[in-house]
N, CA, C and O of each residue as an XYZ file, in Angstrom:
520
protein
N      16.385      0.508      5.750
C      15.534      1.580      5.299
C      14.978      2.305      6.380
O      14.813      1.722      7.452
N      14.624      3.658      6.231
C      14.137      4.499      7.183
C      12.749      4.121      7.712
O      12.073      3.327      7.058
N      12.313      4.604      8.776
C      10.901      4.379      9.193
C       9.969      4.988      8.197
O      10.152      6.122      7.756
N       8.927      4.195      7.829
C       7.963      4.618      6.881
C       6.694      5.026      7.597
O       6.327      4.501      8.649
N       6.037      6.003      6.962
C       4.838      6.643      7.489
C       3.541      6.006      7.011
O       2.546      6.032      7.735
N       3.528      5.448      5.837
C       2.292      4.906      5.202
C       2.680      3.540      4.519
O       3.786      3.324      4.024
N       1.690      2.691      4.549
C       1.674      1.380      3.790
C       0.709      1.540      2.623
O      -0.426      2.003      2.729
N       1.297      1.095      1.459
C       0.371      0.894      0.405
C       0.057     -0.670      0.289
O       0.894     -1.504     -0.057
N      -1.230     -0.937      0.618
C      -1.573     -2.334      0.593
C      -2.246     -2.711     -0.669
O      -3.248     -2.110     -1.056
N      -1.652     -3.814     -1.394
C      -2.257     -4.206     -2.610
C      -2.465     -5.699     -2.625
O      -1.557     -6.530     -2.651
N      -3.778     -5.955     -2.607
C      -4.231     -7.501     -2.846
C      -4.101     -7.785     -4.230
O      -4.429     -6.964     -5.087
N      -3.615     -8.959     -4.505
C      -3.439     -9.330     -5.929
C      -3.734    -10.755     -6.287
O      -3.521    -11.645     -5.464
N      -4.219    -11.013     -7.492
C      -4.456    -12.439     -7.901
C      -4.266    -12.436     -9.331
O      -4.977    -11.716    -10.033
N      -3.328    -13.211     -9.853
C      -3.006    -13.310    -11.187
C      -2.863    -11.954    -12.006
O      -3.460    -11.753    -13.064
N      -2.049    -11.092    -11.429
C      -2.005     -9.708    -11.972
C      -0.582     -9.329    -12.411
O      -0.179     -8.167    -12.474
N       0.145    -10.426    -12.710
C       1.558    -10.134    -13.217
C       1.674     -9.063    -14.320
O       2.598     -8.250    -14.342
N       0.672     -9.110    -15.246
C       0.708     -8.301    -16.406
C       0.279     -6.747    -16.092
O       0.448     -5.843    -16.911
N      -0.248     -6.579    -14.905
C      -0.755     -5.288    -14.511
C       0.086     -4.669    -13.337
O       0.063     -3.451    -13.157
N       0.749     -5.412    -12.624
C       1.491     -4.825    -11.468
C       2.661     -3.903    -11.879
O       3.075     -3.094    -11.049
N       3.172     -3.964    -13.000
C       4.234     -2.988    -13.347
C       3.724     -1.554    -13.464
O       4.483     -0.660    -13.089
N       2.650     -1.274    -13.890
C       2.132      0.027    -14.022
C       2.009      0.670    -12.590
O       2.357      1.833    -12.382
N       1.527     -0.104    -11.673
C       1.583      0.456    -10.275
C       3.024      0.596     -9.772
O       3.372      1.614     -9.172
N       3.834     -0.380    -10.004
C       5.220     -0.333     -9.584
C       5.855      0.952    -10.132
O       6.472      1.725     -9.399
N       5.685      1.149    -11.423
C       6.411      2.345    -11.951
C       5.866      3.633    -11.414
O       6.603      4.616    -11.338
N       4.567      3.683    -11.022
C       4.066      4.858    -10.433
C       4.551      5.079     -8.929
O       4.639      6.168     -8.362
N       4.835      3.871     -8.420
C       5.415      4.076     -6.959
C       6.891      4.537     -6.932
O       7.311      5.304     -6.065
N       7.618      4.055     -7.873
C       9.029      4.518     -8.014
C       9.076      6.001     -8.231
O       9.989      6.663     -7.737
N       8.094      6.568     -8.976
C       8.077      8.001     -9.288
C       7.486      8.918     -8.080
O       7.316     10.129     -8.216
N       7.229      8.298     -7.037
C       6.527      9.044     -5.937
C       7.556     10.115     -5.370
O       8.723      9.826     -5.108
N       7.013     11.369     -5.208
C       7.897     12.562     -4.743
C       8.245     12.267     -3.310
O       9.263     12.786     -2.852
N       7.502     11.485     -2.556
C       7.731     11.036     -1.171
C       7.867      9.606     -1.033
O       6.910      8.871     -1.279
N       9.011      9.145     -0.649
C       9.149      7.759     -0.664
C       9.051      7.105      0.715
O       9.482      5.965      0.886
N       8.495      7.804      1.691
C       8.303      7.336      3.045
C       7.086      6.294      3.107
O       6.186      6.375      3.942
N       7.162      5.420      2.231
C       6.072      4.346      2.344
C       6.742      2.981      2.123
O       7.876      2.856      1.661
N       5.943      1.973      2.493
C       6.312      0.647      2.178
C       5.121      0.055      1.331
O       3.968      0.453      1.498
N       5.473     -0.960      0.374
C       4.404     -1.529     -0.415
C       4.154     -3.003      0.022
O       4.973     -3.894     -0.203
N       3.103     -3.178      0.588
C       2.616     -4.559      1.071
C       1.776     -5.177      0.044
O       0.657     -4.742     -0.227
N       2.338     -6.245     -0.562
C       1.619     -6.984     -1.592
C       1.127     -8.306     -1.057
O       1.957     -9.116     -0.644
N      -0.175     -8.588     -1.035
C      -0.703     -9.918     -0.512
C      -1.235    -10.536     -1.856
O      -2.117    -10.025     -2.546
N      -0.574    -11.707     -2.130
C      -0.941    -12.503     -3.266
C      -1.950    -13.584     -2.849
O      -1.634    -14.475     -2.062
N      -3.114    -13.487     -3.370
C      -4.157    -14.435     -2.939
C      -4.147    -15.804     -3.832
O      -5.149    -16.265     -4.378
N      -2.904    -16.342     -3.881
C      -2.731    -17.695     -4.484
C      -2.640    -17.721     -6.034
O      -3.076    -18.652     -6.712
N      -2.027    -16.602     -6.538
C      -1.892    -16.559     -8.051
C      -1.258    -17.774     -8.643
O      -0.316    -18.327     -8.075
N      -1.756    -18.206     -9.776
C      -1.224    -19.244    -10.505
C      -0.407    -18.801    -11.685
O       0.165    -19.661    -12.355
N      -0.298    -17.445    -12.016
C       0.540    -16.998    -13.089
C       1.870    -16.708    -12.432
O       2.238    -17.274    -11.403
N       2.625    -15.724    -13.130
C       3.952    -15.498    -12.722
C       4.062    -14.313    -11.710
O       5.126    -13.698    -11.643
N       3.051    -13.987    -10.957
C       3.015    -12.800    -10.137
C       4.248    -12.953     -9.068
O       5.035    -12.031     -8.852
N       4.309    -14.074     -8.504
C       5.322    -14.286     -7.469
C       6.749    -13.998     -8.046
O       7.587    -13.333     -7.436
N       6.946    -14.553     -9.265
C       8.335    -14.244     -9.779
C       8.574    -12.770    -10.168
O       9.655    -12.213     -9.977
N       7.483    -12.162    -10.733
C       7.559    -10.665    -10.985
C       7.830     -9.885     -9.690
O       8.683     -8.999     -9.660
N       7.155    -10.197     -8.710
C       7.429     -9.525     -7.345
C       8.779     -9.825     -6.843
O       9.460     -8.929     -6.346
N       9.214    -11.063     -6.947
C      10.603    -11.396     -6.551
C      11.616    -10.593     -7.313
O      12.600    -10.130     -6.735
N      11.403    -10.415     -8.585
C      12.267     -9.631     -9.465
C      12.427     -8.085     -9.001
O      13.501     -7.485     -8.955
N      11.161     -7.556     -8.668
C      11.172     -6.094     -8.364
C      11.690     -5.916     -6.901
O      12.255     -4.859     -6.619
N      11.541     -6.823     -6.015
C      12.109     -6.803     -4.710
C      13.713     -6.723     -4.924
O      14.425     -5.847     -4.432
N      14.115     -7.684     -5.663
C      15.704     -7.746     -5.927
C      16.333     -6.435     -6.558
O      17.522     -6.140     -6.434
N      15.421     -5.702     -7.232
C      15.879     -4.459     -7.774
C      16.232     -3.376     -6.648
O      17.028     -2.454     -6.820
N      15.546     -3.619     -5.513
C      15.805     -2.741     -4.382
C      15.379     -1.201     -4.567
O      15.934     -0.318     -3.913
N      14.539     -0.980     -5.335
C      14.102      0.421     -5.514
C      13.003      0.819     -4.521
O      12.843      2.008     -4.245
N      12.318     -0.045     -4.030
C      11.133      0.175     -3.084
C      11.346     -0.752     -1.956
O      12.002     -1.791     -2.025
N      10.732     -0.290     -0.894
C      10.581     -1.309      0.406
C       9.304     -2.018      0.119
O       8.214     -1.454      0.208
N       9.468     -3.368     -0.257
C       8.308     -4.191     -0.632
C       8.302     -5.396      0.302
O       9.322     -6.030      0.572
N       7.112     -5.665      0.769
C       6.922     -6.823      1.707
C       5.902     -7.700      0.859
O       4.883     -7.205      0.378
N       6.224     -8.952      0.718
C       5.348     -9.793     -0.056
C       4.858    -11.039      0.685
O       5.667    -11.778      1.245
N       3.586    -11.274      0.695
C       2.980    -12.523      1.381
C       2.239    -13.199      0.304
O       1.575    -12.531     -0.489
N       2.307    -14.477      0.223
C       1.519    -15.264     -0.741
C       0.728    -16.224      0.157
O       1.311    -16.875      1.024
N      -0.597    -16.319     -0.042
C      -1.450    -17.174      0.687
C      -2.312    -18.008     -0.198
O      -2.301    -17.853     -1.419
N      -3.092    -18.930      0.431
C      -3.917    -19.839     -0.324
C      -5.100    -18.895     -0.835
O      -5.522    -17.996     -0.109
N      -5.592    -19.115     -2.039
C      -6.645    -18.393     -2.586
C      -7.877    -18.467     -1.670
O      -8.309    -19.548     -1.272
N      -8.438    -17.273     -1.345
C      -9.609    -17.189     -0.536
C     -10.475    -16.041     -0.788
O     -11.460    -15.806     -0.088
N     -10.075    -15.238     -1.899
C     -10.829    -14.115     -2.190
C     -10.075    -12.758     -1.616
O      -9.290    -12.741     -0.668
N     -10.466    -11.706     -2.354
C      -9.819    -10.381     -2.020
C      -9.925    -10.009     -0.579
O      -8.976     -9.510      0.026
N     -11.136    -10.266     -0.008
C     -11.351     -9.943      1.370
C     -10.327    -10.546      2.447
O      -9.945     -9.964      3.462
N      -9.981    -11.757      2.045
C      -9.065    -12.620      2.874
C      -7.645    -12.037      2.677
O      -6.866    -11.949      3.626
N      -7.333    -11.646      1.444
C      -6.052    -11.024      1.173
C      -5.884     -9.714      2.006
O      -4.851     -9.500      2.640
N      -6.957     -8.829      1.983
C      -6.930     -7.638      2.753
C      -6.905     -7.899      4.204
O      -6.199     -7.194      4.926
N      -7.653     -8.900      4.712
C      -7.600     -9.139      6.135
C      -6.088     -9.541      6.572
O      -5.611     -9.140      7.634
N      -5.399    -10.338      5.697
C      -4.078    -10.664      6.056
C      -3.278     -9.355      6.073
O      -2.569     -9.084      7.042
N      -3.373     -8.598      5.090
C      -2.631     -7.260      4.964
C      -2.905     -6.444      6.209
O      -1.947     -5.924      6.779
N      -4.137     -6.288      6.683
C      -4.444     -5.439      7.881
C      -3.747     -5.967      8.993
O      -3.317     -5.162      9.818
N      -3.540     -7.308      9.178
C      -2.797     -7.891     10.370
C      -1.336     -7.549     10.238
O      -0.659     -7.496     11.265
N      -0.770     -7.302      9.015
C       0.653     -6.996      8.812
C       0.994     -5.640      8.964
O       2.183     -5.336      9.066
N       0.011     -4.690      8.996
C       0.294     -3.221      8.991
C       1.077     -2.866     10.194
O       0.791     -3.370     11.280
N       2.034     -2.038     10.062
C       2.872     -1.468     11.253
C       3.150      0.025     10.963
O       4.107      0.543     11.537
N       2.410      0.740     10.141
C       2.660      2.194      9.913
C       1.440      2.918     10.458
O       0.364      2.370     10.698
N       1.725      4.235     10.633
C       0.699      5.132     11.079
C      -0.516      5.189     10.108
O      -1.655      5.267     10.567
N      -0.292      5.153      8.841
C      -1.236      5.252      7.819
C      -1.181      4.128      6.865
O      -0.138      3.484      6.753
N      -2.325      3.821      6.105
C      -2.313      2.938      5.076
C      -3.333      3.296      3.971
O      -4.332      3.950      4.270
N      -3.121      2.903      2.756
C      -4.101      2.972      1.714
C      -4.060      1.694      1.023
O      -3.116      0.904      1.018
N      -5.292      1.563      0.385
C      -5.346      0.345     -0.514
C      -5.299      0.755     -1.903
O      -6.044      1.639     -2.326
N      -4.405      0.115     -2.675
C      -4.391      0.408     -4.185
C      -4.384     -0.918     -4.843
O      -3.454     -1.709     -4.685
N      -5.371     -1.151     -5.547
C      -5.506     -2.445     -6.379
C      -4.342     -2.593     -7.441
O      -3.721     -1.645     -7.922
N      -4.152     -3.880     -7.720
C      -2.984     -4.208     -8.491
C      -3.105     -3.699     -9.978
O      -2.117     -3.725    -10.712
N      -4.327     -3.235    -10.413
C      -4.381     -2.749    -11.781
C      -4.655     -1.263    -11.801
O      -5.165     -0.699    -12.769
N      -4.263     -0.612    -10.602
C      -4.425      0.863    -10.505
C      -2.980      1.550    -10.477
O      -1.974      0.859    -10.641
N      -2.918      2.725    -10.296
C      -1.656      3.398    -10.194
C      -1.800      4.793     -9.383
O      -2.954      5.174     -9.184
N      -0.903      5.464     -8.973
C      -0.844      6.649     -8.149
C      -0.241      7.752     -8.962
O       0.737      7.509     -9.670
N      -0.799      9.028     -8.899
C      -0.081     10.155     -9.466
C       1.194     10.372     -8.675
O       1.343      9.920     -7.539
N       2.059     11.044     -9.287
C       3.410     11.177     -8.736
C       3.553     11.807     -7.223
O       4.482     11.559     -6.455
N       2.536     12.598     -6.979
C       2.563     13.288     -5.641
C       1.499     12.733     -4.672
O       1.137     13.342     -3.665
N       1.070     11.638     -5.019
C      -0.130     11.100     -4.161
C       0.379     10.903     -2.650
O      -0.230     11.423     -1.715
N       1.442     10.182     -2.479
C       1.975      9.891     -1.135
C       2.353     11.231     -0.428
O       2.037     11.394      0.751
N       2.997     12.151     -1.098
C       3.373     13.398     -0.547
C       2.163     14.160     -0.017
O       2.194     14.712      1.082
N       1.075     14.183     -0.833
C      -0.134     14.845     -0.416
C      -0.805     14.204      0.777
O      -1.241     14.918      1.680
N      -0.902     12.937      0.817
C      -1.490     12.249      1.861
C      -0.700     12.598      3.172
O      -1.302     13.005      4.166
N       0.587     12.440      3.153
C       1.417     12.631      4.355
C       1.384     14.104      4.753
O       1.380     14.416      5.944
N       1.360     15.025      3.769
C       1.242     16.410      4.182
C       0.011     16.755      4.818
O       0.057     17.498      5.798
N      -1.177     16.286      4.364
C      -2.418     16.410      4.882
C      -2.505     15.881      6.334
O      -3.064     16.504      7.237
N      -1.912     14.697      6.478
C      -1.910     13.972      7.772
C      -1.220     14.868      8.714
O      -1.742     15.116      9.801
N      -0.058     15.383      8.368
C       0.647     16.336      9.269
C      -0.001     17.476      9.620
O       0.111     17.878     10.778
N      -0.718     18.121      8.761
C      -1.490     19.351      8.963
C      -2.629     19.029     10.120
O      -2.843     19.762     11.086
N      -3.284     17.850      9.847
C      -4.328     17.508     10.726
C      -3.765     17.219     12.164
O      -4.356     17.644     13.157
N      -2.663     16.520     12.246
C      -2.079     16.199     13.468
C      -1.632     17.538     14.259
O      -1.939     17.724     15.437
N      -0.981     18.325     13.597
C      -0.463     19.640     14.053
C      -1.555     20.446     14.654
O      -1.326     21.130     15.651
N      -2.773     20.402     14.084
C      -3.860     21.236     14.542
C      -4.904     20.580     15.351
O      -5.961     21.129     15.661
N      -4.550     19.342     15.689
C      -5.507     18.488     16.639
C      -6.954     18.468     15.870
O      -7.988     18.616     16.521
N      -6.970     18.309     14.684
C      -8.321     18.241     13.980
C      -8.966     16.918     14.164
O      -8.334     15.862     14.136
N     -10.308     17.014     14.364
C     -11.133     15.851     14.628
C     -12.046     15.815     13.347
O     -12.579     16.819     12.875
N     -12.162     14.571     12.848
C     -13.079     14.465     11.609
C     -14.228     13.483     12.132
O     -13.964     12.438     12.727
N     -15.430     13.884     11.876
C     -16.647     13.022     12.169
C     -17.135     12.550     10.832
O     -17.566     13.394     10.046
N     -17.112     11.331     10.509
C     -17.665     10.787      9.342
C     -19.117     10.455      9.447
O     -19.587     10.305     10.574
N     -19.896     10.322      8.369
C     -21.285     10.140      8.412
C     -21.702      9.160      9.302
O     -22.712      9.396      9.965
N     -21.089      8.052      9.452
C     -21.533      6.901     10.334
C     -21.040      7.155     11.775
O     -21.019      6.230     12.587
N     -20.657      8.365     12.087
C     -20.343      8.785     13.444
C     -18.941      8.176     13.965
O     -18.689      8.180     15.169
N     -18.062      7.666     13.039
C     -16.786      7.360     13.413
C     -16.028      8.498     13.547
O     -16.066      9.339     12.649
N     -15.213      8.694     14.709
C     -14.374      9.847     14.850
C     -12.986      9.533     14.601
O     -12.477      8.490     15.011
N     -12.355     10.416     13.933
C     -10.867     10.167     13.715
C     -10.150     11.300     14.351
O     -10.437     12.434     13.966
N      -9.313     11.152     15.215
C      -8.644     12.187     16.034
C      -7.135     12.120     15.552
O      -6.538     11.065     15.337
N      -6.607     13.380     15.411
C      -5.242     13.546     15.137
C      -4.661     14.252     16.227
O      -5.019     15.403     16.475
N      -3.743     13.626     16.940
C      -3.067     14.476     18.011
C      -1.604     13.833     18.249
O      -0.837     14.331     19.073
């Protein structure tokens, strides 16, 4: 698969019944330059089997980790350690994205980078694009 620009990080726990809505929304993305990183926080339902099935379909670049249950924050912490793309977003397992979400994020990111735009957030964190 080609280099991806953004990672969609999804922590999950016993969400087999909900993941398909998010999966279908990701298939429909107008820009497919993303990978989907799913961190399973020790699900006891069929989440692992469902994710294995959609990985086998080969429609998306999906990375899956299953860990011992420790809470959403520990799933996110593991996900953060596994990130290797320039951008990331967190999308919960019971959410979905509009079809142009990734396209819009990447387009805005490129505009900011091209124009060396600096963003100052309220807590004085600076984000520089160059």
